[in-house]
C-alpha positions in Angstrom: 3.9 13.9 3.2 5.3 13.5 0.1 4.1 14.0 -3.3 5.7 14.4 -7.0 7.0 17.8 -7.0 7.6 18.3 -3.5 5.5 17.9 -0.5 1.5 18.9 0.7 -0.2 18.4 3.4 -4.3 16.6 3.6 -6.8 15.0 5.8 -6.6 11.2 6.5 -10.3 10.0 6.1 -10.2 6.3 6.6 -7.4 3.6 6.9 -8.2 0.2 6.3 -5.6 -2.5 7.4 -4.5 -5.6 7.0 -6.9 -6.2 3.6 -5.9 -9.6 1.3 -4.4 -8.4 -1.6 -7.2 -10.3 -3.3 -9.1 -7.8 -2.1 -7.4 -4.8 -3.6 -9.6 -3.4 -6.5 -8.5 -2.6 -9.8 -9.9 1.5 -8.4 -7.8 1.3 -5.5 -4.9 0.4 -7.1 -5.2 2.6 -10.0 -5.1 5.8 -7.2 -2.2 3.7 -5.3 1.4 4.5 -4.9 3.7 5.1 -8.2 4.9 1.6 -9.3 1.7 0.1 -7.8 -0.9 -0.4 -10.7 -1.4 -4.5 -10.3 -1.8 -7.3 -7.5 1.8 -8.6 -8.7 3.6 -4.9 -8.3 1.7 -4.8 -4.7 3.0 -8.2 -3.4 6.4 -7.3 -4.9 6.3 -4.0 -2.7 5.1 -5.4 0.6 8.0 -8.4 -0.2 10.6 -5.6 -0.5 9.3 -3.2 2.6 8.2 -5.6 4.7 10.4 -8.9 3.9 13.1 -7.9 6.3 11.1 -6.3 8.8 9.9 -9.9 9.5 13.0 -12.4 8.9 10.8 -15.0 10.4 8.0 -14.6 8.3 8.1 -16.6 4.7 6.9 -14.5 1.4 3.4 -16.5 2.0 2.7 -15.2 5.7 4.3 -11.7 5.2 1.5 -11.4 1.7 -0.8 -12.8 4.2 -0.8 -9.7 6.7 -2.3 -8.2 4.0 -1.6 -4.3 3.2 -3.2 -1.0 4.3 -5.3 1.7 2.1 -5.2 4.8 3.4 -7.7 7.8 1.8 -6.4 11.0 1.9 -8.3 14.6 1.0 -5.3 16.5 -0.2 -4.7 20.6 0.7 -5.3 22.6 -2.7 
């Protein structure tokens, strides 16, 4: 995995798929990727990353697919 300052290893402990944006908590956003600290920023990131992947879907449909939340335990 890539982290600030280089790469590292870790163990994935949980993956939640298709989580509605309205269900993403402030705590989860605080631990999210840099630049994603609000549902508006999350929405924009999803559209940027997945809008081109699903050209037959409009913005509402892309966002309705939800997001993934992954919990990791980073090694030392």
